N, C-alpha and C positions, 0 to 999 in steps of 0.2 A: 405970891410964885414959888414954884420950883425948878432946880435945874436936872433934868433927868434925864440919866447916861440909855439909848436903846442897845444894845450890840444885837446885828444879825447873825443868822447863824454860820454865816462864809468871815464872820471877822468885822464886818465894818459896821462903823462906831459914829451913831448918831447922840450926839450931844446938844438938849435943846430944854429949852424956859417952857412950863406948863403955868398957866395961868389960873391959880387956885380954883377950888369949887369943878372944874375939868375933873373927866377920869383921866386915870392910865389909858385911855382905847382914844381917847378923845384927842388928848397930846400928841400919837402917836399919828393917827389919821391926820392932824390938824396941819404937823410937820412934812407928812408924804413918805413917809417911815414903812418900806414894806415889809411885808410880815407879819404885821398886824389886821386880819380881812375883815373880823369884825360882822359878821355875817348880819348875823340879827340888831344890830345898829346901836348892841346896848343895855337886850334888856332880860341880858340873861338868859338866852334862848338856844346855844349854843358855845362851842370853845375854841372860835375860831382866834378868840386875843388873846389865848395861852402865852402866859409868858416862866418865867426861871429866873425865879428872885435871885440875887448875891445873896448867899449864907449870912454877912452880914445885916443884910438886912430881914430876913424874914419874921423875925424875934419881933421888930419894929412897926409893921405891920396893923394894919385892926383888925380883928379874928375872923378869921374865913366864915362867912355863914353858913349854912345849909343849903338852899338854893346854888350854889356857883362850886359849892362841895357836890353837888352833886352830877352839875356841867361838867365840872372835870372828872368826871370817869369816861368823860366820853373825845377827850383832849388825845391826841398822837401821845404818847411818851408822859404821860407825865407822873410826877415822881412826887407823892404822897409826903415830901417835909420845904421845896420847892417853887411846885406851880400856885399860877394864879390868873386869874383872869384881868384883864386891866381893864373891860364895860368894872367893874365891880370896886375897884378903887380911886376915890374921889384926891385928888392934890389937894395939901395944906404946905403952908410952912412946914410941914417939920418933915417932908417929902424930901425933901433938899437934897440931893447928893445920890437919887436912890440912879440903883444901879441893876437890870434889866437884857435876858437874853433870852431874844427869838427863839421858839427852833426851827431845825430846820424844812416843818410842815405846821398845813395850820387843818385840822377834821373838814 
């Protein structure tokens, strides 16, 4: 389990525990965190679970793969360095303390 911080665009901070094996998207959905829409349910077929990863965490996450990279092209205001799709990152103990910023809008 890892404690993940989701910061909404209005500055609201949600700190939640997410079980290992779930995705960051499932962690947000299971904890009723607004802003992670996840229209495709985690199939990497949309970009509505887009977040910005805190600068301290960018290099510590698993590498981005082709399908996620392709879907990020459809995300609003995607940042090539900080943007990730939460449906593509599985929670492990190594993500303890991860900080994510939810954009103002999802596509």
